N, C-alpha and C positions, 0 to 999 in steps of 0.2 A: 656325232656329237660335237666334233671340232667345228664343222660347218655351222651348226646351230650356235655354238659359242661365239664365233666370229660375227654371225648375223646379229645376235643380241648385243654384242659390244658396239657394233656399228649403229644399229637402229635405236637402241634404248639408252645405253650407258654413256657412250661418247658425247651425245648432246648434253648430258647432265654432268660432264666432267668427272666421270667415274670409270674405274677399271674393273673388269670382271675377272675374278681370280679362281672361282670354282663354281661348278654347276652340277645339279643333280635333277634327274627327271623323276617326279613324284606324283602320287595321287592321294586323296584323303582316304584314311582307313575306314572301312565299314560302310562306305557309300558307293554309289555308282561311280565307276572309274572315269574320272575326267582329268586327263593328264595336265600337268603344269610344271614349271621349273622353279626350283629354289636356287638363287644366285647369291654368292658371297662377293661383295664389292667393297672397294675403298675409293675415297675421293682423291683426285689428283692435287687438290689444293691443301695447304697446311692451315690449321691442324687437320690431320687425317681423320675422317669419320668412316667407321666400318658399319655396313648395313647388311641385312639379309632381306633380299627382295624376292617377292613372288611374281613370276611372269607367266601370263596365260595367253594362249592363242585366241585371237579374236573370232567371234562367231560369224562375222560378216566377210572375212577374207583370210589370206594366208599370212598376214603380218601378226607380230606379237605386241602385246601391250602390258604396261606395268600396272599391276593390280594392288599389291600391298607391300609395304616396306616396314621392317622392324630394325631399330638400332641394336647393335650387338651388345651395348652396355645394359639393355633391358633383358637380355637372356639370362635366366637363372639356372636352368638345368637342361642338360642334353642326355637323353635316355636312349641308348642303343638297343635296349630290350634284351640282348644276349651277347655276352662277351666271348663265348666259345663257339657256338653254332652260327652258321650263316643265317642271318635273318634280315630281310630288307626293311623291316619296320623300325621306325625311330620316332621319338617325341621331342619337341622343342617347347620349353616352358617360358613364354613371354608373359603378358598380362593374363593369359590363360593357357591351357595346355593344347598344343596343336599336334595331332597325330598324323603321321605320313607313312607311306609305303613307297620305297624307292624302286626304280625299274631293275636295279641290280645291287648286290651287296657291295661290289667294288666301288660303284658310284657313291653309295652311302658312306663307306669308310673314307673315301677321298674327301668328301664334303665335310665330314666330322673332323678329319685331320686338319683341313684348311681352317675351320673355325677355331680349333685349339691353338694353331699357330698364330692366327690373327689376334686372339685373346692374349697370348703370351707377349706378342710384340707391341701391341698398341694399348691394350687396356690394363692388363695385369690385375684384373678383378677376379673374384672367386666365382667361377662357373663350375657347377658340379657336373662332371662327366661320369655317368653311372652306366654300368653294364657295357663299358667300352674296353676293348682289349688293351692291356698294358703295353703290348708289343707295338700296337698302333701309335700310342702316345710316345713311347721311347724312340721310335723312328723319327719322331718330329722334334726331339729335344735338340736345341742348337748346340754345335760343337765349338764355336768360337765367337769372337766378337762380331764378325761379319757373316752371321748366319743368313741363309736364304729362306724366304718364306714362300715365295711363289715363282721362283725362277730368276734369270739374269736381269730381267727388267727391273725387278724390285731392288736388286743389289745396286744396279746402276743409279737408281733413284737415291738409295741410301748413301753410296760412296761419293756422290757428287757434292762438291763444296764450292760455294760462291767465292769469287775473287774479292779481296778487300780493296780499299781505295788505293793503297800504296802499290799493290800488284797491278791494278788497272793502269795507274800512272806510268809505271815502268814499261808495260807492254806498249802503251801509246808512244813513249819516247823511242822504243826500238822500232816500231812500225814507221815512225816519222823519219828515222835514219835510213830506211830502205824503201825507196819509192815503189818498188814492185811487190811489196809485202802482201798486198791485197790481190793484185792481178795475177801473181805467180806465187802461190803459197809454197810449192815444192822448192823453188829456188830460194825462198825466204827461209824455209826449214833447213836446207842444205847449208846456207850461210851461217845460220845459228849453230849448226852442228860443228862447222869448222872453227868458229870462234870458241865454242865450248872446249874443243880439243886443245886449242892454244892456251886457254886458261888452265886446263888440267896440267899441261906441261910446265907452265910457269909455276904452278903450286908445288910441283914435285921438286923443281930446281931450288925454290925458296926453302923448302924443308931441308934439303941436303946442305945448303949454305948455312943454315942456322944451327947446325950440330955443335960447332965450336963455341958459339955463344951460349948454348945450353950447358956445356961443361963449365964455362966460367960462372954461369948462374948457380950451378950446384955447389961450387966452391964457396961462393959468397953465402949461400944458405948455411953451409956447415959452420962458417965463422959466426954467423948471426945466432946460431943455436948455442954456441959456446957463450956468447955475450948474455944470452937469455938465462943460462944457468947461473952466471955470476949475479945477475940482477935478482934472481929468485933467492939466492942465499942472503943477499942484503935485505930483501923484503922479509925474510924469516926472522932476521935479527931485529928488524924494526917492529915486527909483530910482537916479539917477546917484550920489547920495551913498552909498547902500547898496552899490553895485557896488564902490567903492573899499574899503569896510569888508570886503566879502566876500573881496576879494583878500588883504587883510591876514590875515583869519581862516584862509584856505586855507594861507597860508604858516606860520602858527602851528600849524595842524593837521598839516601835513606834518612840521614839526620835532618835534612830540610823537610822531608815528608812528615817526620814526627813532629817537628816544630809547627808545620801547617795544620796537622791534625789537632795538636793541642790548642792552637788559636781557634780553629773551627769549633771544637768542643766548648771552649770558653764562651764563644759568641752564642752558641745554642743554649748553653746553660743560662746565660744572661737573659736570653729571649724567654726561656721557660719561667725563670724567676719573675721577670716583668709581667708575663701572662698571668701567673698565679696572683701576683700582688694587685694587678689591675682588675682582675675579675673575681677574686675571692676576698677582697678587703672591703668590709662594710664600715661606712663612716660612723664616727662616734655619735653624731646627731641622730642617725637612724637607729642606732642601738638604744639610745636613751628614749627615743619616741616609742620603740617597741616595748621597752620595759616600763616606762612611766608616763607615756603620752596620754593626754587628756582626750577621752572618747566622748565627751559631752559637747564640746565646742566645735564649730565648723573648722577653725584653724587647726585644732588638735586632731580632728578626724583626717584632714588633708595631710598633715605631717605623718600620721600613722599609715595612711594609704601609701604615701611615697616610700616610707621605710619598709613596708611590707612588700612592695614591688621590688625594691632594691634587694631585699633578702631573698625573694624568690629568684631573681636573676642570678644572685651568687650561688644559690643552691642548684640551679638548673644549668650552670655553666658546663659546657661539654669538655670534660677533662681529657687530656691527651693520654695515650698509653703510658702507664707507669706512674702517673700522678697520684692515683689512689693508694699507692704503696708508700708515699712519703708521710712521715709522722706528723709534720706540720699541717699537711692537707687534711689528714684524718682529724686532728684536733680542731681545725677550723670548721670542718663539716659537722662535727659533733656540736660545736658552739652554735652553728646555724640551726641545727635541729633543736637544741635547747631553747634558743630564741623563738623559733617558730612555735614550739609547743607552749611556751610561756605566753606568747602573745595570743595564740589561738584560744587558750583557756581564758585569758583576760577578756578577749573580744566576745567569746560565747557567753561568759558570765554577764557582761555588760548588756548584750543584746537580749538575753533572757530577762534581765531586770527591766529593760525598756519595754518588752512585750507585756510584762505584768503591770507596769506603771501605766502604760497606754490603755490597757484593758480597764483598770480602775478609773482612770480619767474619763474614758468613754462611757462607763456605766453611770457616772454621776450626771451625765446629760440626758439619760433616758427619760427622766420624769417629765421634762418639758416637751418631749415628743409623744408622750402617751396620749394626749388629748387629740392632737392633730394627726391626720393620716399621712405621716411622713416618716422616713427612716433617717437616723442620724448620719451625718456626713463624715466619712473617714478620711477625707482628703488631707487634713492637717497631720493625722497619724502617718499616712503614707508619705507625705512630704518629708517629715522628720526622719523616717526610716530609710528613705531613698539615699540619704547622705552616706549610709553604710553599704551601698550596693557594691562598690568596688571592693570593699573589704570582704563582703560575702563571696564575691567571685574568687578572691584570693584564698579564702577559707575552703571554698569548694575544690580548688585546684591543689591545695596543700594538705588538708586534713578533712577528708570527706566524712569521717565519722562524726566530728563535731558539727560539720555543716548539716548532716542529716538529723542530728540531735536538735539543732536549732529549728530545722524545718518542722520536726514533730512537735516541739514546744509551741512554735507559732500556730500550728494548726490546732493544738489543744486549747490554747488561750483564746484564739479568735473564734473557734467553733462555739465555745461557751458564750462568748460575747455576742456573736451573731445570733445564736439560738435565742438568747433573751430578747434581743432587739426585734427579731423577726416574729417571735411568738407574741410579744406585746403589740407589734404592728398589726398582726392578723386579728388579735382580740379586738382592737379598736375598729378594724374593718368589719368584723362580724357584728359588733354592737351597733355600728352605724347602719348596717344592712337591716338588722331586725328592728331598730328604732326602739329598743327597750328602755332607753334612758331619756330624760327630758332634754329638750334641745339645748338649753343653756347650761347643762350640768358640766362641770369641769372635773377632771380626774386629778386628785392630788397625789395619788400613788398609782402604782402599776395596775392595769386592769385585771391581771391574773391574780392579784392579791385580794381583790374584792370577792368575797365568797359568794355573794348573791349573783354577781355577774358570771362568775365561774360556773356556778350550778346551772344557771340558765343556758350558758353556751354548751355545757356538758349534756344537758337535756336535749338541746338541739342536735348535738352530734349523735347521741345514743338512740334517738327515736328511729325505729325501723320503718315506720310508715312514711308515705310520700304523698304530699298534696299535689293533685294534678289539676289541669285546667289553667285558669288565669287569676287565681286568688292573689292578693297583693301582699299578704303577710301571714305569719303563723297564727294570728288572732282571727283570721277569716275562716269561714266554714265553706267546704266545697259541697254544696247542696244542689243537686241537679234534678230537674223535672222537665216536663214538656213545655213549661213556660220559659220565661227569660231567666237564665241563670244569674245574670248580673243583677237583676232587680232584687232577687232573693238575697244575694250577698250584700247588697247595699243596705238592706234593712238591718243587718247585723253590725253595721259600722256606725260609730258615733262620730261622724266627721262633718257635721254641719250640712251645708247644701251640696257638697261634692258628691258626684255619682261614683259608682264602683268603677266604671270605665276610666274616669279621670284619675281615680286612685291607682288603678292598674298602671296607667301610663306614667304617673308621677313616681310610683314605686320602682317601676322597671327602669325609668330614666336615672333615678338615684342609684339603683344597683349597677347599671351600666357605668356610670361615672366612678363609683367606688371601685369596681373591678378593674377598670382601665387605670385608675390611679394606683391600685396595688401593683399591677404589672409595670406601670411606668416608673414606680419607685424601685422595684426589684431589678429591673433590667440594667439601669446605670450602676446600681450597687454591685451587681455581679461582674459587669464589664470592668468597672474601676478596680475591683479586687483582683480580677484575673490579670489585668494589665500590670498592677503592682507586683503580683507574684512573679510574673515573667521578668520584670525589670529588677526586682530586689534579689530574687534567687537565681538570676541569670539563667533562666530556662527559655530556650528558644526552640521552635518546632524544627523537626527533621534533623536533629543533631544528637549524637550519642553522648552520654554523660561519662566523663572519665572517672574511673573507680580507683580507690586506694584501699589498703587493707583496713578492716574494722575488727573490733573485738567480737561483736556478735551482730546478728540480724535483728532488725526491729520491725515490728508489724504495727500498722495503724488501722484503727477502725474506720469503716466507711470508705475504704479505698486504700489498700495496703501498698506502701512503697516497697514493692517486692524486689528483694535483692537476694541472690543465692550465692553461697560461699563455697569455695573449694580450698584446697591446700595452698594454692597460689594467691588467694585473695578473691574479692567479690567480682561477679560478672557484671557487665554494664546493663543498665536499664534499656529497654527497647527503644524508647525515644523520650525526649523531654516533654513532648506534647502530651504523652500519656501521664507523665508525672504532674503536669499542670492540672489535667482533668481530675486526677486522683486527689490532689490537694483541694481543689474547688469542691469536689464531692464531700470530702471530710468537713470542710469549713461550713458549707451550706447544706448539710445533710437534712436540715429540717424544712427546707423550702418546699420540696415536692410533697411531703405529707401535709404541710400546712395549706398549700394550694389545693390539694385534693379535699381537705376538710372544708375549705372555703367554697369550693365548687359544690360539694355535697350540701352545704347550707343554702347556697343560692338556688340549687335545684329543689330543695325542700321548701323554700319560701315561695317559689313560683317555678313550675317546670318550664315555662317559656323563657326563663333566664338562661337556659342552655343555649338559646339562639344567640343571645348577646355574647356569652362566653365563647361560643364556637368562633364567632367572627373576630373577637379580640385576640383569642389565643392563636388563631390562624395567622393573623397579621403579625403578631410578635414573633411567632416561630419563623415566619417567612423573613422577617427582618434579621433575626439572629442567624439564620442559615446563610443569608447573604454575606454576613460578616465572617462567620466561621462555622461551616456545617458540623464540625466535630467538637465544637466547644461545649463546656459544661452547660451554659445557658441554653444553647440550642437543643442539647440532649434532654435536659430537664423539662423545658417547655414542650418539646415533642412528646415526652411521656405523659405530661398533663393533658396535652391536646387529645391524646387517645382516650383519656377518661372523659373529657368534655364531649368527644364524639359519641362515646357510649351513652352518656346521659341524653344527648340529643336524640340518638336512636331510640332510647327508652321512652322519651317524651312522645315521639311519633308512635311507638308501639302502644303506649297507654291511650293515646287518642283513638287509635284504631280499635283497641279493646273496648273503650267506652261506646264507640259506635255499634260494635257487635252486641253489647249488653243493654242498649237503650230500650226502655219500655215506654209505651204511650198509654194515655188515659182512654178508657173505653167510653167515658161520658162527655168528654169535651172534644172539640175539633182539633185536628193535628196542627195545622199551620206550618210555619217554618220550623223544621226540626232543629233541636239544640245543637247537634253536631255539625249541621250545615252552617249555622251562625258561628260556631266555634272555628270551623275551617276558614270562614271569611275573616274572622279576627286573626287567626294564625297566619293566613296568607298576607293580610295587610301588615301585620307586625313584622313578618319575615322579610317582606319586600323593603320595608323601611330600614331594617337592620342590615340586610345583606346587600344593600346598594354599594356597588364597587368593591365587594368583598372578594378575597382570594379563593374561598372554598364554596363557590356557587354550585359546584357539582353535587355536593352533599344535600343542599336544599332542593335541587331539582329532583333528585332521587326520592326525597321525602314527599315532595309534591305528588309525584306519580303514585306512590303507595297510598297517600291519604285520599286523593281524588277518586281512585278506584274503590277504596273502602267506602267513601261517601256514596258513590253510585250504587254499590251493592246494598248498603244499609238503607238508602232511600227506597229502593224497590222492595226491600224486606218489610219496612214499616208500612209502605203503601199496601202491600198484600195483607198485612195484619190489621189494618185500620177498619173499624166498624162504624164509627161515627161519621167520618169524612170519606167520600168516594175515593177510590184508588187513583182515578185520573186527576182529581184535584190535588192530592198529596204529591203526585209526580209532577204535575204542571207547576205548582207553586215553588217547590223546592228546586227543580231544575231551572226554572226561570231565575230564582235567586242565585244559583250557582253560575248560570250564564252571565248574569249581570255582574257578579263579583269578578269572574275571569276577564270580562270585557273591560272592566274598570282598571284592574291591576295590570293587564297586558303581560301575562306571564308566558314567555315564548315557548317553554317546554310543555305547556298545557293547551296549545292551540287545537290539537285534535280533540281533546276532552271538552274544550269550549264549543266546538262545532257539534260534538255529540250531545252536550247538554241542551244546546239550542234545538237540535232535532227532536230530542225527547220532549222538551217543553212544547214544541209546535204540534207534535203528534198527539200528545195527551190533551192539549187544548182543543184540538179538532174532535177528538173522541168524546170529550166531555160535552161539547156543544151539541154534537149529533145525538148523543144519548139523552140530553136534557130536553131538546126540542121535540122529542117524540111524545111528550106528555100533554102540552097545551091543546093540540088538535088530535087527540088520540084516535077518535072514531074515524075522522077524515083520513088519518094515516092508514088505519086498518083497511078502509074502503079502497083506497088507491093501491095499497099493497096487493089486495085481491085482484084488482084490474091488471096490474102488472104481471101477476101470476098467471092469469088467463092468457095474456098475450104471450107469455113465455111458453105456455103449453101449445101454442100454435094457432090460437084464435086470432083472426084479423081484428085490427083495432076498431074499425068501423062496425064490426059485428058484436063487440063486447056489450053494447047497449041492449042487445036482444037476450042477454043472459038474465035470468030471473032475479038473481041476487045483486046484479049490477046494472039494472035498467035505469032509465032516467028518473023514475019516481023515487027509487032508492037513493039516487044521487042527490035529488032535491031535498029529500028528507034529512040526509046527513048534513048538507050545507046549511039547512035552516037551524040545525042545532048549534051552529057557530056563527051567530051574528057578530057585529063589530064589538058590542059591549062584552059579549062572552069571550071573544078573542083577547080583548084588552084585559079582562079579568084574569084569563089564563096566563097572559104574559106577566101581569103584576105578581101573581102567585109564583111564577117561575123566577122572577127577579128576587123575590124574598127568599126563595129556596137557595138560589145561587149565593145570595148575600150571606146566608147561614153557613154555606159550605166554605166560602173563601175567608181568609184571614185578612185583617186590616193591615198587617205589617207589609205584605207584598203589594197591596193596592192594585190588584188585577181585576177588580169588579167591572170597571168600565171597559177594559180590554175584552173580557169574556162577554159582557153584554153586547158590545159592538159586533163581536164575532157571531153571537146568537142572532142578532138582527140580520146580518148578511146571510146566515144560513137559513133563517126563516123566509127571507125574500127569495132565496134560491128554491126552497121547497114550494113557495107560492107559485113561482113561475113554472115549476115542474108540474104542479097540479093543473094549472091553467093549460099547459101544453097537452096533458093527458085528456082534459075535457074537450079541447079543440080537435084532437085526433080521434078519440073514441066516441064522442057524442057530437058529431058535426051537425051544424044547423039547428041544434036544440035550443040555443040561446041561453043556456045555463051558465051562470057566472057565480063567483064567490060573492058573499055579501059584504066584503071589505076589499079595499084596493091596496096597492103597494104604498101609496101615500098615507093611507090610514095606518099601515104597519109602522111607517116611519114616525108618524105623529104619536102613536101609542108608545112606542119605545122611548121617544124623547120625553114625553110627559111623565112616564114611569120613572125614568132616570132622574128627572128634575124633582119629582115629588119625594124621592128617597134621599 
């Protein structure tokens, strides 16, 4: 093992400036035994690093190589497995557990002992040695300062001390004095030894010569001690004298401290008095303004505002600790409270009077607005009240009970005032819509005071029936038949030369203008009132309202100013935004029902008015939501818009219901169905109304529902028609639908437009083919038989040998249709088609031209059959294609 140790030191550790201190021959536990060495090493350079190195014999030769190295500072646990019995197994816990089996227990113990010594000397870290014999560790405990870890080499390393600069300089001087110091070290050492002996002898002689001097020195020291004792006695007497002086100085210092403390207290007292005087002294002018100030003039209001602010500052001053216990401060605070309550009562009483007076003044101007469709302007009222805005803010911060009482009174007075104004305004709007009064009639009194008008409007509101279609007023009758509905309505109107369509347009335009004017008058009224409430009552959004104690909770109709109270006072309202909305709801509680009544009246006058109302309401809701989505105006108009949307949906449903219930006459031709014409009118009106509208999606959905219902109803009527052929009903009505959709260019109905065109084309072709079978009936039957024989497998050139279809039979049939007979048949066909078709759609020439083309196609088909089935017979028709063209042209011109 010694030879291996020297070999490892020489080959592996010396090149790396390391010294090998201990070695153990091991193999891994539980595997095939492949021996290797664990070595404990230290570096020769400082700071010393201690490592555990795994060395393994190379597979290619007899030399050793370094495989793995672990720093001793990373070692956490050394497990010897058994502290009593001899066991060669042991574990080292580095980053993971390494299990080893030593070649002998002695080597294992020696290696573990070396690791313990190295840890104690260099690291001093806590490494757990478990299952290790205490005797083994005790043998390794150091016995002195210069303990040995691994032999004399380590001691030499530790005891070596470097020469300092002074020592190096002295050695150099000595060596310079002896020329052979380097060449003959023994002679130099001998010389140094002799000189050392000489120095030791001189030292001994010097000590012996100085004994007499030492005795003299001791005598002097005794004398000095006596002098010290005398000095100490004098110092003690001095100390006693100074003690009495110290007591006198302490008394003087205490007196000075008391004087300084008195001065400090006087300064502080003066500061406190100045603070109270400066912050709690209210000027006499302010007191007079609070007690007697004029609240009607602008100058008086300004003086009262300044005085109220000064009073609030005095009351809200942050008193220092102990101020509230002063009698003068308590008296001043009570005086401030009395002034505050007195001024608050005076201010609340005055503002209540202003509310009442302004309400009366505003009511006196209602008569002049009763005839015109305008609402009174409240700007002067708001302007006058805004002068008190700062005082209202002061009242809100100082006496919330009176502030809330003023708020309630304002809502009570203004709600009654606005209710009268708005109801009168809507009465004028209803009368202008119905046109029940003469154009030049002026209202001397309020409309709702006229019993006749009131009864009429009540009858309008109370009627449960609803006029549908496009009647222009309540005096029109909605009489529908297979003919033109407008022509029947116009006969009921005594309106000169104006047609019902013109009346419809005029009435709807008038309604649209009136409805727009109503909304345009309400919108600025609500916005102005909301802005005034926010400024006057100092209500801003997203701020909490400070609360003060009140005597009781007050509830308000139409939106309660909800405040809950506990023993400590009222809780704060959730937000001032909610309070603004509650006040607006209370003040304008009649707007929504009045708008709903007006909408119901408009829908009763003409169900198509819901289109106008939907567009106008959508626009105004969109505008209001852009300003404030949660405002009273936005919420109210949004609720009314829901009602308008329901009326619009009801209008669409009524039209679909009318389509489903339509009945046609059995004695007259059908023509263009009434609901098809009504759809055209509805679409044209809707497109003109909804141009650039915000709610285009509602109309597109209605279009889809209506057009599908029209398609279904047209087919239903066509199937039920007895007088007019089914193809004619389908052709004419789908042509009318296609023309309407092409003219209006409704993007959402493109597929329906294509479908209408296809249906029109299919039924036109079907009607032409069916009608053309009659003029040349026998000739048609003959050639149908020929085609049947060919279909049965008979060759075309052999058909002429069939008895029923020989040449003689063909000539006989052809002779029955000379040119005159053909022209006569075509003329009869033209008359019959003319009876089937209606004049409104003007499709006669189109159908006749299609019949001409189909007749010529049949003629060519017959000629082709004759040429193929009767070749060389020389048989031809008794009229030519040119004759057909001439016949058709002359017939069309003659009619």
